[in-house]
N, C-alpha and C positions, 0 to 999 in steps of 0.2 A: 352700736346699741344707741337708739333714737330717744333722746330726752326731750319728751314733748308734754308728758302729763303734769298737772299742776298739783301743788301741795295739797289742796282740797281734795282733788281726785285721789291722790295716793292715800290720804287718811281714810277716806270711806273705804278703799280696797283693804287698808289694815284693818280696819273694825270688822268688816265682813269676815276676813279670814280668822279672826279671833273668834268668829262666832260661828265658823263654819263645823262641817262633822269631821274634817281631815285636820291633823295637827298641823301647826305651822313652825317650821322648821329654820332657825335663824342663827346661822354661824356669826361670829362677833368679828367686826372689821375694827381696825385701828388706824387707818388712814384711807385715803382715797383710792389707792391702787387694789389693796387688799378687798375693798367693798366691790370693786369693778369685778374680780375674780370669782367673789361669791356671787353675784349676779349673773355673771356668765356661765356658772354652772348650773343656774338654773332655780337658785333658792329665791322664793318669792318676797322675801324681805330681807333686810340687813339691821343686825344689832350692832351698835358701837358700844365696846367694851370700855369700860372705866378704868379697871386694872392695865389692860393692854395698852391704853392710850397713854395715860401717865408714865408707864414703864417705857414707851416709845419714843415720847415726844421730850420726856424731862429725864430719864434714864433713874427714876425715883420709885421708890414702892407706893403701893395704894393705900395711903394714909390720909387722903383729903388735900393733897399738897396742890393739885390742880386747879386754877381759877373758873368760874363760871365762863367768863369772857374768853379764856384760851379754848374751853371745851366748845362753846358756841362757834367759834372760827373753825375748829376742827370737824364739828358735826355739819358745818356749811358745805365745807370743801366736799365732804363725803356725798352730801345729798346731791351735790351739782354733778356727781362722777356717775349716778346709777338713775334706774328709771324704774326702780322698785321703793315701797314704804321703807324708811330708815326709822328706828326710834333707838333711845340710847340711854345709858346709864347717867344718871344726874346727881349721884351720891346722895347726901343729905339735904339736897336743894340748895346748898352753899350757904345755910345760915338758918334764919328765922323766916315767919311766916311772910314778911315782906321781900326776902332774898328769893324764898319760892316763886314769889310773884313775877319778880323779875327773871328767873330762870325760865319759868313758862314762856314768857313773852318772848325773850329772846331766842329760846329753841323753836318755839314756833316761826319767828320770822326767819329762822336759819332754814325751814323747810322739812323739820321732823315731821313723823306721823305720830310720835309718843315718847314718854319717857317714864324712867321709874324714879321714885325716890324711897329712901329707906329710914326706918326709924332708929338709926345709930345715934350717938353722940357726934358733934361735928368732927371730933378727932377720930375719924373711923379706921377701921382696920377690914382688910380682906374678909368677906363673910363667911369664909372656910378657915379662919383662924381662931384661935381660942383669945380669951381678954377682952372680947367686945363690950361695950355698954351701951344700952339703950335709953332713949328718952321715954318720960313718961307718956301713956297712950293718949292722953289729953292733948299734949304738944303736937304729937303726928297727926291726930286728927284737925288740930288748927292748921297744921300745914296743908293737908289735903283740901280742907275748905278753901285755903288761899289759891291753891294750885288751879281748883276748878273754877272759881270765881274768875281768876285771870285770864283763862284761857280765850281766845277770840272766836276760835273755830270749835263747837262741841263735839267734832270729830277727831281733836286732838286727843290721844289717848293718856291718861294718867294711870300709872301702874304704881300700886302700894306695895311695897317691899317690907317685910318684916324678919327682923333676926333674932327674933325673941325665943326661938326654939334653943339656941345655946345659950341663951342668958338666965330666961325665967321658965322656959321648959315647955313642951307642946302644947298644953292646954292654953298658956298664955297665948302662944301664937295663933292659935283658933280664936280667941276671943278679940284679939286685936284684929285679926283678918274681917270679922264682924263688923267691929268698931269703924275699919278703915272702909268699907262698903258702905256702911250708912254715911260716911263722911264725903261720898262721891265717886269712890275710886272705881276706874271701870275694869280694872284686872287686878286679881291678889298673887303675889309673889312672895311664898315663903321659902327663905333661904336657909340652906344646910342642913336639910332633910338627911338622916343618914341610913335610912333603909328603905326598900321598896313597899314594905308594910306601912312605915309613916308616910309616905306619898299617898298611899291608898287612903289611909285613914284621914289625912289632911282633906283630899278631895272630898271624901264623904261627909265631913263635918264644916267644911269652910261655906261660905256665903255661894249663893247661886251666881256667881260672876265666872269670867272666863280665867283659868289658872294658868300661871307660867311657872315653868320649872327650869331651873340651872343644872345643865350637865356638864360642869367643869372638870378637868382632869386632877389628878392628885390631890382632891379635896376630900370632905367629909361624905359626900355622897357617892355611893358606888355605881359604877358604869352601868349605865341602862339605855336601851334604844329609843328613838323616837316613837317607834310603835307600842312599845311599852308604856311610855308615858301617855299616849292617847288611850290606850286601854284601861289606863287608870282614870280618865277623865280629864286630862290637861289637854288646854288650847293651844298652848306653845311651848317650845323649849329652846332655849339657846344654849349655844355651845360656844361660850364668849372667848375663851383664850386658845381655842385650838390651831387657829391660823397664825397667832403670834408666837405659839411654842413651836409650831413647825417652823416658821422663819427663823426663830431663834437659834433652834438645833443645825439647821442648814449653813446658817452664815458662820455660827462657831465651827461646824466641821471643815467648810472651807477655808476659814481663816487658818487653821490648824495646819492644813496640808499646804497653803501658800506660804506659811512660816517655814515650814520642813522643807519645801521642795524650791522655793523661788519663782515657780511657774504656777499657772492656773490651767496649764494644758489637761492634766488629767481630771478637772473639775468641770470641762465643757460638758460633758454628757448629763451633768446634773442642772445646768443653767437654762433658762428661756434664752432662746436667740432674740438677735434685735429685731427679725421679723414677726416673731411670736409676740414680744412687747409691742410692736405697733399694731398688732390684732387685737390685743388687749384694749389698748389705747384707742382703736378705732382711728388710727392716724396713717395716711397716705402720704408719705413724702414728696411725691410728685405733685401734690396740691398743698401746698403750706398754708393756704387761707382757709382750708376746711377744717373746723373744729367739731371734734364729737360733742 
């Protein structure tokens, strides 16, 4: 994997992909090696999951416990591992407008192509859980103004996520989407829609910006294909926790077998070999000074 393109070039590529006719399909990574696997399988962008990252690195739930500095370091490692655009979950922007400005600057320096911020209260919850609280629309608009004003590269994508559907209802989410577009957001992301008809209706009533859909498992959204979202007018779809959940089950199953048998012998067919790992890492043991 050749790592040669600049962050500026990748941001242009990301913006172009969001405005292309074909939907942008972006699985979620939670660390550098998962990002490399996503890119190696031909996906043209990588999304950094907020929930999966805090679950993996801190062993804690997705309730706003990871700091901006921690997340910026992680996304920097991911950006360095792949040669495709990377964008990330920035939760609520980690605070008020000043915090949002600092977040944009840090994430931009880390090499990201974009990020999304949401209109939940800072003590946030997973978007597919009940009991969420959202900030006034004016407060979110101020955050978006701060985000847009603080980026140094105009191609750094600001994605505005609204969690209003589960709190104030569908019509509120549409109104907020228009307010967020007027504040300068590049992409609109309506979280936790519950039916295909809702996605279709939102696409018809949303502002004329690229729309992002979240296709997480075990949540409020029914399982839909990327082509279905494309037919409804969505520019991009994230699969934020798919890789993380696959990893989690594989480790859990493997540790259960090891605890029961005292050997990993029967697990070998389920493992990547040493040679396969080196292929993923683009590593040649005979040339130790070569770094991908």
